[in-house]
C-alpha positions as CSV (number, residue, x, y, z in Angstrom):
1,M,-26.0,16.5,-3.8
2,R,-23.7,19.3,-3.7
3,A,-22.2,18.6,-0.7
4,H,-21.0,15.3,-2.0
5,A,-19.9,16.5,-5.3
6,E,-18.1,19.6,-3.0
7,R,-16.7,16.6,-1.1
8,L,-14.7,14.6,-3.4
9,N,-13.6,18.1,-5.6
10,G,-11.5,18.7,-2.6
11,L,-9.6,15.9,-2.9
12,G,-7.4,17.4,-5.7
13,T,-5.0,16.7,-8.1
14,T,-2.7,13.3,-6.0
15,I,0.8,14.2,-4.7
16,F,2.6,11.5,-7.3
17,A,1.2,13.1,-9.8
18,E,2.2,16.4,-9.0
19,M,5.4,15.4,-8.0
20,S,5.9,13.3,-10.7
21,A,5.7,15.4,-13.2
22,L,7.8,17.3,-11.7
23,A,10.8,14.6,-11.4
24,V,10.1,14.5,-16.3
25,A,10.3,18.9,-15.9
26,T,13.5,19.2,-13.9
27,G,14.9,15.7,-15.3
28,S,15.1,14.8,-11.1
29,V,15.9,11.6,-10.1
30,N,12.2,10.7,-9.1
31,L,12.2,8.2,-5.7
32,G,8.6,9.8,-5.0
33,Q,5.8,7.1,-6.2
34,G,6.6,3.1,-5.6
35,F,7.7,1.4,-8.3
36,P,10.2,-0.5,-9.4
37,D,12.8,0.7,-12.4
38,R,12.9,-3.1,-13.5
39,D,10.4,-5.8,-14.8
40,G,9.3,-8.6,-12.6
41,P,10.8,-12.4,-13.0
42,D,11.3,-13.2,-17.0
43,S,9.0,-16.3,-16.6
44,L,6.2,-13.3,-16.2
45,L,6.2,-11.3,-19.0
46,E,7.4,-14.3,-21.3
47,D,4.2,-16.5,-19.3
48,A,2.1,-12.7,-19.6
49,I,3.7,-12.4,-23.7
50,A,2.2,-16.0,-24.3
51,A,-1.1,-16.2,-23.0
52,I,-2.0,-12.7,-25.5
53,R,-0.5,-15.3,-28.1
54,A,-3.3,-17.7,-27.3
55,G,-5.8,-15.4,-27.3
56,A,-6.6,-14.9,-24.0
57,N,-7.5,-10.8,-24.9
58,Q,-11.4,-10.8,-24.2
59,Y,-13.0,-9.9,-21.1
60,P,-12.2,-12.7,-18.8
61,P,-14.2,-14.5,-15.8
62,G,-15.6,-11.5,-13.1
63,R,-14.5,-13.2,-10.2
64,G,-10.8,-13.6,-11.5
65,V,-9.5,-16.7,-14.3
66,P,-10.0,-20.4,-12.0
67,A,-5.8,-20.4,-12.1
68,L,-5.2,-17.0,-10.8
69,R,-8.3,-17.6,-8.3
70,Q,-6.8,-21.7,-7.4
71,A,-3.1,-20.5,-7.5
72,I,-4.4,-17.6,-4.3
73,V,-5.4,-19.7,-2.4
74,D,-2.2,-21.8,-2.8
75,H,-0.5,-18.8,-1.7
76,Q,-2.7,-18.5,1.3
77,K,-2.6,-21.8,2.3
78,R,1.3,-22.0,1.6
79,F,2.4,-19.1,4.1
80,Y,0.0,-18.0,5.5
81,D,-1.7,-21.8,6.9
82,L,-5.4,-20.1,5.3
83,S,-8.1,-22.1,3.8
84,Y,-10.0,-20.7,0.9
85,D,-13.1,-21.8,-1.7
86,P,-11.3,-20.1,-5.1
87,D,-15.4,-20.2,-5.9
88,T,-16.6,-18.1,-3.4
89,Q,-14.1,-16.4,-1.3
90,V,-11.2,-15.0,-4.0
91,L,-11.3,-12.5,-6.4
92,V,-8.8,-10.6,-8.3
93,T,-9.7,-6.7,-8.8
94,T,-8.2,-4.5,-10.8
95,G,-5.0,-3.7,-8.1
96,A,-5.5,-3.3,-5.1
97,T,-7.5,0.3,-5.1
98,E,-9.2,-0.9,-6.5
99,A,-10.7,-3.7,-4.0
100,I,-10.0,-1.2,-1.0
101,A,-12.8,1.5,-3.3
102,A,-14.8,-1.8,-3.8
103,A,-15.4,-2.8,-0.8
104,L,-15.7,0.9,1.7
105,L,-18.6,0.9,-1.6
106,A,-20.0,-2.6,-0.2
107,F,-19.7,-1.8,4.0
108,V,-19.6,1.8,4.6
109,E,-22.9,4.1,4.4
110,P,-23.1,7.3,3.9
111,G,-22.9,8.9,7.7
112,D,-21.0,5.3,8.9
113,E,-17.3,6.2,10.6
114,V,-13.7,4.0,9.2
115,I,-10.6,4.1,11.3
116,A,-7.4,4.3,9.3
117,L,-4.4,4.1,10.8
118,E,-2.5,7.7,10.3
119,P,-0.2,8.9,8.1
120,Y,-2.4,6.8,5.2
121,Y,-2.3,5.7,1.4
122,D,-4.2,9.1,-0.5
123,S,-6.6,6.6,-2.1
124,Y,-7.5,5.8,1.4
125,A,-9.6,9.0,1.8
126,A,-10.4,9.3,-1.7
127,G,-12.8,5.6,-1.4
128,I,-13.9,6.7,1.8
129,A,-15.4,9.2,0.3
130,F,-16.9,8.0,-2.7
131,A,-19.0,5.6,0.2
132,G,-19.9,9.0,2.1
133,G,-18.4,7.7,5.3
134,R,-16.3,10.0,7.4
135,R,-12.9,9.0,8.4
136,V,-11.4,8.5,11.8
137,P,-7.5,8.9,11.9
138,V,-5.4,7.1,14.7
139,T,-2.0,8.3,13.7
140,L,1.3,6.1,14.1
141,R,3.8,8.9,15.7
142,A,7.1,9.4,14.3
143,P,9.6,7.4,15.3
144,S,8.2,4.2,16.5
145,Y,5.2,4.4,14.5
146,R,3.7,2.2,16.8
147,L,-0.1,1.4,17.1
148,D,-1.0,3.3,20.5
149,L,-4.3,0.2,21.7
150,D,-5.8,2.2,23.8
151,E,-5.9,5.7,21.7
152,L,-7.4,2.7,18.9
153,R,-10.5,2.2,21.5
154,A,-10.7,5.3,22.3
155,A,-11.4,6.3,19.0
156,V,-14.3,3.5,18.2
157,T,-17.9,5.1,18.4
158,P,-21.3,3.8,17.3
159,R,-21.6,5.2,14.2
160,T,-18.2,2.8,13.5
161,K,-18.6,0.4,11.2
162,V,-14.8,-0.1,9.6
163,L,-11.4,-0.5,10.4
164,L,-9.2,0.3,7.7
165,I,-5.8,-1.4,8.4
166,N,-2.5,-1.1,6.1
167,S,0.1,-4.0,7.2
168,P,3.1,-3.8,6.0
169,H,2.8,0.0,6.3
170,N,2.6,2.6,4.1
171,P,4.5,5.1,4.4
172,T,5.8,4.5,7.9
173,G,7.2,0.6,6.3
174,T,5.1,-0.7,10.5
175,V,5.1,-3.7,10.2
176,L,2.7,-4.8,12.4
177,T,3.4,-7.1,15.8
178,D,1.6,-9.3,17.8
179,E,0.2,-7.8,19.9
180,E,-1.0,-4.7,18.4
181,L,-2.9,-7.4,15.4
182,R,-4.8,-9.1,19.0
183,G,-5.5,-6.1,19.9
184,I,-6.9,-4.6,17.2
185,R,-9.4,-8.0,16.8
186,D,-10.5,-7.4,20.6
187,V,-12.2,-4.1,19.1
188,A,-13.1,-5.8,16.3
189,L,-14.9,-8.2,18.1
190,E,-15.7,-6.6,20.7
191,H,-17.8,-3.6,18.7
192,D,-18.5,-5.5,15.4
193,L,-16.2,-4.0,13.0
194,I,-15.0,-5.2,10.0
195,V,-11.5,-5.0,9.4
196,I,-10.4,-3.8,5.2
197,T,-6.8,-5.1,5.6
198,D,-4.9,-3.3,2.8
199,E,-1.0,-5.8,2.5
200,V,0.1,-4.9,-0.8
201,Y,3.5,-5.4,0.6
202,E,3.6,-8.4,2.2
203,H,6.3,-10.0,1.3
204,L,8.4,-7.1,1.4
205,V,8.7,-7.4,5.6
206,Y,13.1,-7.0,6.1
207,D,12.2,-7.4,10.4
208,G,10.3,-9.4,12.2
209,T,7.4,-11.0,10.2
210,H,3.8,-10.2,8.7
211,R,0.9,-12.1,9.8
212,P,-2.1,-11.3,8.2
213,L,-5.3,-9.9,11.1
214,A,-7.5,-13.3,9.2
215,S,-5.6,-15.7,10.5
216,Y,-6.7,-14.7,14.1
217,D,-9.5,-16.5,16.2
218,G,-12.5,-15.2,15.1
219,M,-11.6,-12.7,12.1
220,A,-12.2,-14.7,9.0
221,D,-15.6,-14.2,8.3
222,R,-15.0,-10.5,8.9
223,T,-12.1,-9.6,7.3
224,V,-11.6,-8.4,3.7
225,S,-8.1,-9.3,2.8
226,I,-6.1,-7.8,0.3
227,S,-3.4,-8.4,-2.0
228,S,-1.8,-7.9,-5.0
229,A,0.8,-8.8,-7.5
230,G,2.8,-5.3,-8.3
231,K,5.0,-4.7,-5.4
232,T,6.2,-8.4,-5.1
233,F,6.3,-9.4,-8.3
234,A,7.5,-5.7,-9.9
235,V,4.6,-5.3,-12.0
236,T,2.4,-2.6,-10.6
237,G,1.5,-1.3,-14.0
238,W,-0.3,-4.6,-14.9
239,K,-3.0,-3.4,-11.7
240,I,-4.0,-7.3,-10.7
241,G,-5.0,-7.0,-7.1
242,W,-7.5,-9.8,-5.1
243,V,-9.8,-9.9,-2.4
244,T,-10.4,-12.9,-0.2
245,G,-12.1,-13.6,2.6
246,S,-15.4,-15.5,3.2
247,P,-18.1,-16.1,1.0
248,E,-20.5,-13.1,2.7
249,V,-17.8,-10.9,2.5
250,V,-16.5,-11.3,-1.2
251,T,-19.7,-11.6,-2.5
252,A,-20.6,-7.6,-1.1
253,V,-17.3,-7.1,-2.7
254,T,-17.5,-7.9,-5.4
255,T,-20.8,-6.4,-5.6
256,A,-20.1,-3.0,-5.7
257,K,-16.8,-4.3,-8.3
258,Q,-18.5,-5.6,-10.8
259,F,-20.1,-1.9,-11.5
260,L,-16.7,-0.2,-11.5
261,T,-14.0,-2.2,-14.1
262,F,-15.9,-5.1,-14.3
263,T,-13.2,-7.4,-15.3
264,S,-9.7,-6.7,-16.3
265,G,-6.0,-7.8,-17.2
266,A,-6.8,-10.7,-19.3
267,P,-3.7,-11.7,-20.5
268,F,-1.8,-11.2,-16.6
269,Q,-4.5,-13.5,-15.1
270,P,-3.0,-16.2,-16.2
271,A,0.9,-15.5,-16.0
272,V,-0.2,-14.1,-12.0
273,A,-1.5,-17.7,-11.5
274,N,2.0,-19.2,-12.4
275,A,4.0,-16.3,-10.7
276,L,2.2,-16.8,-7.0
277,A,4.1,-20.3,-7.6
278,L,7.4,-19.7,-7.7
279,G,9.9,-21.3,-5.3
280,N,11.1,-19.7,-1.8
281,D,13.9,-18.9,-3.4
282,Y,12.9,-15.9,-5.1
283,Y,10.9,-14.7,-1.9
284,D,13.6,-14.6,-0.4
285,A,15.8,-13.3,-3.2
286,L,13.0,-10.4,-3.8
287,R,13.5,-9.5,0.3
288,A,17.2,-10.5,0.4
289,D,17.4,-7.8,-2.3
290,L,15.8,-4.7,-1.3
291,R,16.9,-4.8,2.1
292,S,20.3,-4.0,0.4
293,R,18.7,-1.5,-1.2
294,R,16.5,0.0,2.1
295,D,20.2,0.4,3.8
296,L,22.0,1.9,1.5
297,L,18.8,4.7,1.1
298,S,19.5,4.8,5.1
299,D,23.1,5.4,5.6
300,G,23.3,7.5,3.2
301,L,20.6,10.4,3.9
302,A,21.7,9.4,7.5
303,D,25.5,10.3,6.2
304,L,24.0,13.8,4.7
305,G,22.8,15.0,8.0
306,F,18.6,13.3,7.7
307,E,17.0,11.2,11.4
308,V,15.8,8.6,9.3
309,H,13.0,5.5,10.5
310,R,14.3,2.7,9.0
311,P,11.3,0.5,7.9
312,A,10.6,-3.1,8.7
313,G,8.6,-3.5,5.1
314,T,7.5,-1.8,2.2
315,Y,9.5,0.4,-0.7
316,F,9.9,3.1,1.2
317,V,12.3,5.7,4.1
318,T,11.1,8.5,6.0
319,T,13.5,10.9,7.3
320,D,13.2,14.0,10.1
321,I,14.4,16.8,7.8
322,R,14.4,19.2,10.5
323,P,18.0,18.4,11.2
324,L,18.9,20.0,8.0
325,G,17.4,23.7,8.9
326,H,14.0,22.5,6.6
327,T,10.9,22.1,8.8
328,D,8.0,22.0,5.9
329,G,7.9,18.6,4.0
330,I,5.5,20.5,1.3
331,E,8.3,22.9,0.6
332,F,11.3,20.7,1.0
333,C,9.9,18.8,-2.1
334,R,9.0,21.2,-4.2
335,M,11.8,22.7,-3.7
336,L,13.8,19.8,-4.4
337,P,13.5,19.3,-8.0
338,Q,14.8,22.4,-8.5
339,R,18.0,22.4,-6.2
340,A,18.9,18.9,-6.4
341,G,17.1,17.4,-9.5
342,V,16.0,14.5,-6.8
343,V,12.0,14.2,-6.4
344,A,10.8,12.1,-2.7
345,I,7.3,12.9,-1.4
346,P,5.7,15.0,1.6
347,H,4.6,12.9,4.4
348,Q,2.1,15.7,5.0
349,V,-0.5,15.0,2.7
350,F,-1.1,11.5,4.1
351,Y,-2.0,12.8,7.8
352,D,-5.2,14.8,8.7
353,N,-3.9,15.8,11.6
354,T,-1.3,17.3,9.4
355,H,1.1,18.6,11.9
356,Y,2.2,15.6,12.8
357,G,4.2,14.5,9.5
358,K,4.8,18.4,8.3
359,P,8.3,17.5,9.4
360,L,8.9,14.3,7.4
361,V,9.5,13.0,3.9
362,R,9.0,9.7,2.4
363,W,11.7,8.0,-0.4
364,A,11.4,4.6,-2.1
365,F,14.9,3.1,-2.1
366,C,13.2,0.0,-4.8
367,K,15.5,1.3,-7.6
368,Q,18.3,0.5,-9.4
369,P,21.1,1.1,-6.8
370,E,23.5,3.2,-8.9
371,V,19.9,5.4,-9.9
372,L,20.4,5.4,-5.6
373,Q,23.8,5.8,-5.6
374,E,23.1,9.1,-8.2
375,A,20.0,10.3,-5.9
376,L,22.4,10.3,-3.1
377,T,25.5,12.3,-5.0
378,R,22.6,14.7,-5.6
379,L,21.2,15.2,-2.0
380,Q,25.0,16.2,-1.4
381,K,23.0,20.0,-2.6
382,V,20.8,19.8,0.3
383,R,23.0,19.2,3.4
384,G,23.1,21.5,5.7
385,G,20.2,23.6,5.2
386,T,21.6,25.0,2.5
387,S,19.1,26.1,-0.1
């Protein structure tokens, strides 16, 4: 019991909380936390207001309102030709973070190993710790951030239970290729592993194509597919996520999830259901808009002297700070608000093998162009390593 408590206490406060507090205290431009500074489509917002006024303010069904579960099924069929039963193969969750935590609690026993692609979102470490598991990193190395399939295979031991896969990948922006996904599939089948896939950035792909791992032969019954509305519709505060998978997989995740939040987001669920049915013009415009912001920030950071790793997807650009005379991303990011009035996130906190991420910094480009430009103007103060 004491060891478990110490393991959880060791997680500490998230880097996002620390840097967001710094942003407020210093009046900085916050390019740290990945939330947009705009609202989602007007129809989505109006649908939520209408649902509140219509009385959708009490507990929704534990697995989610029927309209949203059906909309998720329709979405998976429309974009990926995946077929699910809305009553037995879909679970609505309080964001993707809860879905990941519930999936880990459902499938990981104390002492089990969970292989995760490093760097990884900080909730992965917390979720694995809550379940009593042991995380085993497989590192995506700069600047290409490609998955080494031999390293993945070598990481598997008799104690391995779960592969935790994130694509499009936060924080690197990598989109796994068909070869990489097939390699993951082969490892999962060979060793009889469950695969949890975090696909929240599925519609934010600018180069390449997102393909769910569940669509590969042999993976439908062993994949816990997770996504959410937050990134696709710019409503990160609504916390509407979902799980799709086989009836057995979804039932297992539901069993854990019901003792976390039970259910949530009653008026938001029908609004998200309608939004998922928006036409291709919405999704195309979303990608085009964010691609232009990616390029604005990437080009601007490159002009300032950073080594820029332009992402294929997500909200985030990664830079190497060494060309500016800095070597420690944590020190750099803690200095930046006072020195330049800008907040970013150090990669180092996303690694077990921290040396790989030490000189890397993540910047969010899901902000208005004028905000990105203001950040670039302020960053002139650190150009050339003057600190």
